[in-house]
C-alpha positions, -999 to +999 in steps of 0.1 A: +059-586-419+087-597-395+086-635-395+114-656-382+118-694-387+138-716-364+137-751-351+131-768-317+126-803-303+098-817-283+119-811-252+116-773-257+094-753-234+078-739-266+066-774-276+033-768-258+026-738-281+032-761-311+009-787-296-018-761-291-014-748-327-017-784-341-047-791-319-065-759-330-058-761-368-054-798-375-076-817-351-105-795-337-120-789-371-122-827-376-138-832-342-106-850-331-079-843-304-042-849-301-050-860-266-063-892-281-032-899-303+002-914-296+025-884-297+057-904-289+070-900-325+073-862-319+105-868-299+122-880-331+112-849-350+128-816-357+101-790-352+102-759-373+084-728-360+074-695-376+072-666-352+058-631-353+067-608-324+076-638-303+044-657-309+044-690-328+021-687-358+030-718-378+048-751-375+059-782-394+076-813-382+104-833-399+107-870-391+136-890-403+124-921-421+157-936-432+192-922-441+179-907-474+143-898-466+126-873-442+088-869-438+072-835-436+043-838-412+018-818-390+020-785-410-002-759-393-005-722-396-031-702-376-060-692-398-053-654-397-018-661-410-028-685-438-022-673-474+007-650-463+036-673-472+042-687-438+037-723-449+062-717-478+088-703-454+084-734-431+087-759-460+117-741-474+134-742-440+126-779-436+139-787-470+172-768-465+177-784-431+170-818-446+194-814-475+221-800-452+217-831-431+221-855-460+185-863-468+178-868-505+140-868-505+111-854-485+078-873-484+045-862-470+008-870-466-010-840-480-046-833-472-062-834-506-077-799-502-041-784-498-021-806-522-019-778-548+002-758-523+028-787-523+025-790-561+035-754-563+066-762-543+076-790-568+062-820-548+048-848-570+018-870-562+028-907-558+002-933-556-036-933-551-056-911-528-061-926-493-079-916-461-061-904-429-078-888-399-111-893-417-103-871-448-087-877-482-049-874-485-023-879-512+012-892-509+037-866-523+074-864-525+102-841-537+139-848-544+163-825-526+193-808-542+212-786-518+225-764-547+189-755-557+178-745-521+188-711-510 
């Protein structure tokens, strides 16, 4: 399986592919659409993409929160690629990039149904369950140490 991970910005011509992926995986199943959301924060984000044979198959966004904290958001992997380690590759790339750029911690809002994935990557639940986009979520965080990320 030849997967490459890189990063782009919302100014990239490939941003539309990321938008389409997020729409298909994160919004349509909930009866929602990104068309009805304020997407302006995307321009502040670094967008990590996983590609197979030139096609984007997964993405995750990193948003700076403050000088020490970055937020992992909008993780999506096409259904046929789920369970093959694509999400893990994306999170690892985000964490390494964040640590290299001076961030000490990554936070995220995990859909409750997928929070075990983040636990397996050493994220801790912080605080009570809450509802976002109509479904249960958990706040999670992980401290970064550049030496432990390879």
